[in-house]
C-alpha positions in Angstrom: -18.7 5.5 4.7 -16.6 2.4 5.1 -12.8 2.2 5.0 -13.0 0.5 1.6 -14.8 3.5 0.0 -11.7 5.5 1.1 -8.9 4.9 -1.4 -6.1 6.8 0.3 -5.3 7.8 3.8 -2.5 9.7 5.5 -1.7 8.8 9.1 1.0 9.4 11.7 3.6 6.6 11.4 3.5 6.0 15.2 -0.3 5.5 15.2 -0.1 1.8 14.2 2.1 -1.0 15.6 3.1 -3.6 13.1 3.3 -7.3 14.0 7.1 -7.0 14.4 6.6 -4.4 17.2 7.7 -1.5 15.0 5.5 1.3 13.7 4.7 2.3 10.1 8.1 3.9 9.6 9.4 0.4 9.3 7.6 0.2 5.9 9.2 1.0 2.5 7.4 2.6 -0.3 5.5 -0.2 -2.1 5.2 -2.4 1.0 1.7 -3.6 1.9 0.2 -3.7 5.4 -3.0 -5.4 6.5 -4.9 -3.2 9.0 -7.0 -5.2 11.4 -10.8 -5.6 11.2 -12.4 -3.3 13.6 -10.3 -0.3 12.7 -11.8 2.5 10.7 -9.8 1.5 7.6 -9.5 -2.3 7.9 -8.1 -4.2 4.9 -5.0 -4.2 2.7 -3.1 -0.9 2.1 0.2 -0.1 0.3 2.7 2.6 1.3 2.6 5.3 -1.3 4.8 8.0 0.3 6.2 9.4 3.5 6.2 13.1 4.4 9.6 14.8 4.3 10.3 13.9 8.0 8.8 10.5 7.9 6.3 11.4 10.6 3.3 10.5 8.4 2.7 8.0 5.6 0.1 8.0 2.8 -1.4 4.6 2.2 -3.4 3.5 -0.8 -6.2 0.8 -0.8 -4.7 -2.4 -2.3 -5.5 -5.9 -3.4 -3.4 -9.0 -3.9 -2.5 -10.0 -7.5 -0.3 -12.6 -9.1 0.1 -11.7 -12.7 0.2 -8.0 -13.2 2.2 -8.4 -16.5 -1.1 -8.9 -18.4 -1.4 -5.1 -18.3 1.8 -3.4 -19.4 0.6 -0.1 -17.8 0.9 -1.6 -14.3 3.3 -4.5 -14.8 6.0 -4.6 -12.1 9.0 -6.7 -11.2 6.9 -8.9 -8.9 4.7 -10.3 -11.7 4.4 -14.1 -11.3 4.3 -14.0 -7.5 1.6 -12.9 -5.1 2.0 -9.2 -4.3 -0.1 -6.1 -3.7 -1.1 -3.3 -6.1 -3.2 -0.2 -5.3 -6.7 -0.1 -6.7 -8.9 2.8 -7.7 -12.6 3.3 -6.7 -13.7 0.9 -9.4 -11.2 -1.8 -8.2 -9.0 -1.3 -11.2 -5.3 -2.0 -10.6 -2.9 0.9 -10.5 0.9 1.0 -10.7 2.7 0.1 -7.6 4.5 3.0 -5.9 8.2 2.7 -6.0 11.1 4.1 -4.0 13.3 6.6 -5.6 16.1 4.1 -5.7 14.0 1.2 -7.0 15.1 -0.2 -10.4 12.6 -1.3 -13.0 
């Protein structure tokens, strides 16, 4: 099984260092992160949720889109600019996860 066959992973936030020197706790819900080639789950992932203490984060497999507004089911505030959306096993776009305080 390759990382791209896996659609969702939950990992400890300290397990991966970001380019800015921080770990995955530095992400917000809906932020995308590119895991480097050679890791078990290389590719683009989007933060879906943190556990209640923020010690682990669930990431969803993602792809870059520009015009998500073509599908009203998944349209988001970033339509018209390049941004990430999670994808299902058939590579269909899904709604972006949002923080509890995000406005639509």
